[in-house]
N, CA and C atoms as a LAMMPS dump frame, in Angstrom:
ITEM: TIMESTEP
0
ITEM: NUMBER OF ATOMS
162
ITEM: BOX BOUNDS ff ff ff
-5.0000000000000000e+02 5.0000000000000000e+02
-5.0000000000000000e+02 5.0000000000000000e+02
-5.0000000000000000e+02 5.0000000000000000e+02
ITEM: ATOMS id mol type element x y z
1 1 1 N 268.827 -184.876 21.975
2 1 2 C 268.736 -183.905 21.397
3 1 3 C 268.782 -182.627 23.095
4 2 1 N 268.079 -183.684 23.752
5 2 2 C 267.064 -182.923 25.326
6 2 3 C 268.471 -182.393 25.825
7 3 1 N 269.164 -183.691 26.687
8 3 2 C 270.431 -182.755 27.031
9 3 3 C 271.291 -181.935 26.93
10 4 1 N 271.373 -181.613 25.433
11 4 2 C 272.375 -181.415 24.242
12 4 3 C 271.519 -179.195 24.99
13 5 1 N 269.961 -179.596 24.869
14 5 2 C 269.396 -178.426 24.168
15 5 3 C 269.264 -178.08 26.274
16 6 1 N 269.192 -178.037 27.062
17 6 2 C 269.175 -178.361 28.49
18 6 3 C 270.313 -177.329 28.454
19 7 1 N 271.816 -177.753 28.064
20 7 2 C 273.05 -177.333 27.565
21 7 3 C 272.78 -175.573 27.001
22 8 1 N 272.59 -176.056 26.578
23 8 2 C 272.807 -174.293 25.821
24 8 3 C 271.827 -173.665 26.39
25 9 1 N 270.458 -173.946 26.527
26 9 2 C 270.076 -173.174 27.409
27 9 3 C 269.815 -172.227 28.177
28 10 1 N 271.105 -173.155 29.232
29 10 2 C 271.352 -172.819 30.727
30 10 3 C 273.071 -171.961 30.788
31 11 1 N 272.9 -172.706 29.259
32 11 2 C 274.299 -171.298 29.077
33 11 3 C 274.867 -170.001 28.421
34 12 1 N 273.144 -170.085 28.013
35 12 2 C 273.142 -169.28 27.295
36 12 3 C 272.461 -167.979 29.149
37 13 1 N 271.532 -168.633 29.068
38 13 2 C 270.899 -167.644 30.498
39 13 3 C 271.509 -167.51 32.06
40 14 1 N 272.702 -168.467 31.095
41 14 2 C 274.208 -167.841 32.194
42 14 3 C 274.815 -166.324 31.476
43 15 1 N 275.067 -166.22 30.246
44 15 2 C 275.373 -164.887 29.566
45 15 3 C 274.479 -164.027 29.996
46 16 1 N 273.021 -164.084 30.117
47 16 2 C 271.569 -163.26 30.015
48 16 3 C 271.528 -162.739 29.05
49 17 1 N 271.16 -164.056 27.959
50 17 2 C 271.048 -163.419 26.358
51 17 3 C 270.428 -164.797 26.295
52 18 1 N 268.753 -164.414 25.282
53 18 2 C 267.62 -165.611 25.349
54 18 3 C 268.483 -166.772 24.844
55 19 1 N 267.314 -167.589 25.23
56 19 2 C 267.967 -168.587 23.838
57 19 3 C 267.347 -168.994 22.62
58 20 1 N 268.108 -169.49 21.856
59 20 2 C 268.204 -169.018 19.84
60 20 3 C 266.933 -170.624 20.251
61 21 1 N 265.895 -169.768 18.522
62 21 2 C 264.645 -170.782 18.025
63 21 3 C 265.219 -171.963 18.141
64 22 1 N 264.873 -172.948 17.232
65 22 2 C 264.869 -173.879 16.519
66 22 3 C 264.857 -173.975 15.331
67 23 1 N 266.096 -174.192 14.352
68 23 2 C 266.707 -173.847 13.263
69 23 3 C 265.615 -175.493 12.368
70 24 1 N 265.366 -175.219 11.827
71 24 2 C 264.33 -177.043 11.435
72 24 3 C 265.166 -177.923 11.426
73 25 1 N 265.954 -177.996 11.031
74 25 2 C 267.047 -179.377 11.549
75 25 3 C 266.858 -179.911 12.815
76 26 1 N 266.48 -178.586 13.982
77 26 2 C 265.541 -179.44 15.242
78 26 3 C 264.713 -179.158 15.939
79 27 1 N 263.603 -178.265 14.459
80 27 2 C 262.328 -178.667 14.553
81 27 3 C 261.913 -180.054 13.567
82 28 1 N 262.827 -181.083 13.05
83 28 2 C 262.141 -182.027 12.204
84 28 3 C 262.886 -182.961 13.707
85 29 1 N 263.776 -182.728 14.057
86 29 2 C 264.495 -183.289 15.295
87 29 3 C 263.512 -183.957 16.44
88 30 1 N 262.632 -182.74 16.969
89 30 2 C 261.743 -182.756 17.77
90 30 3 C 260.713 -183.277 17.09
91 31 1 N 260.587 -183.361 16.269
92 31 2 C 258.685 -183.912 15.681
93 31 3 C 258.725 -184.994 14.59
94 32 1 N 260.198 -185.658 15.374
95 32 2 C 260.555 -187.267 15.282
96 32 3 C 260.371 -187.937 16.251
97 33 1 N 260.331 -186.94 18.008
98 33 2 C 261.034 -186.84 19.092
99 33 3 C 259.119 -187.332 19.415
100 34 1 N 258.131 -186.326 19.194
101 34 2 C 257.219 -185.882 20.341
102 34 3 C 256.465 -187.543 19.497
103 35 1 N 256.942 -187.432 17.527
104 35 2 C 256.073 -189.202 17.689
105 35 3 C 256.35 -189.985 18.518
106 36 1 N 257.698 -190.468 18.824
107 36 2 C 257.739 -191.532 20.161
108 36 3 C 258.869 -190.83 20.802
109 37 1 N 258.136 -190.081 21.76
110 37 2 C 258.613 -189.746 22.994
111 37 3 C 259.525 -190.959 23.72
112 38 1 N 260.601 -190.489 24.584
113 38 2 C 260.998 -191.14 25.282
114 38 3 C 260.608 -190.526 26.713
115 39 1 N 260.395 -191.682 27.499
116 39 2 C 259.756 -192.038 28.54
117 39 3 C 260.014 -190.225 29.585
118 40 1 N 259.767 -189.799 30.42
119 40 2 C 260.009 -188.811 31.295
120 40 3 C 260.624 -187.257 30.258
121 41 1 N 260.307 -186.934 28.926
122 41 2 C 260.364 -186.151 28.646
123 41 3 C 259.72 -185.302 28.06
124 42 1 N 258.534 -186.038 28.449
125 42 2 C 257.199 -185.495 27.935
126 42 3 C 256.984 -184.371 27.598
127 43 1 N 256.909 -183.413 29.019
128 43 2 C 257.389 -181.741 29.293
129 43 3 C 258.202 -180.87 28.442
130 44 1 N 259.149 -181.653 28.685
131 44 2 C 260.415 -180.849 27.801
132 44 3 C 259.677 -180.653 26.43
133 45 1 N 260.11 -181.271 25.754
134 45 2 C 259.982 -181.667 24.302
135 45 3 C 258.186 -180.842 24.169
136 46 1 N 257.076 -180.59 24.774
137 46 2 C 256.004 -179.736 24.722
138 46 3 C 256.092 -177.875 24.665
139 47 1 N 257.35 -178.225 25.544
140 47 2 C 257.985 -176.782 25.952
141 47 3 C 258.764 -176.896 25.275
142 48 1 N 259.267 -177.393 24.591
143 48 2 C 260.586 -176.427 23.078
144 48 3 C 259.588 -176.347 21.856
145 49 1 N 258.582 -176.506 21.634
146 49 2 C 257.143 -176.704 21.085
147 49 3 C 256.771 -175.95 21.276
148 50 1 N 256.284 -175.054 22.352
149 50 2 C 255.992 -174.037 22.37
150 50 3 C 255.999 -172.704 22.677
151 51 1 N 257.415 -172.707 23.876
152 51 2 C 257.73 -171.756 24.547
153 51 3 C 258.897 -171.987 24.012
154 52 1 N 260.004 -172.712 24.157
155 52 2 C 261.597 -173.126 24.509
156 52 3 C 261.977 -172.817 23.347
157 53 1 N 263.365 -172.873 23.206
158 53 2 C 264.613 -172.396 22.438
159 53 3 C 265.632 -173.173 22.519
160 54 1 N 266.377 -173.989 22.277
161 54 2 C 268.089 -173.484 22.089
162 54 3 C 269.238 -172.655 22.085
């Protein structure tokens, strides 16, 4: 999830457009990842939940 979202955020930023909000599937996947957070992904996942988008 995170590598894809990093790319999408970067691509949209390069185009000068804001990132998209999370859809239901992405929000569900994020919740699952937060329950079993991969090492080194803590800050990124919390940012997605709080104020970042795809």
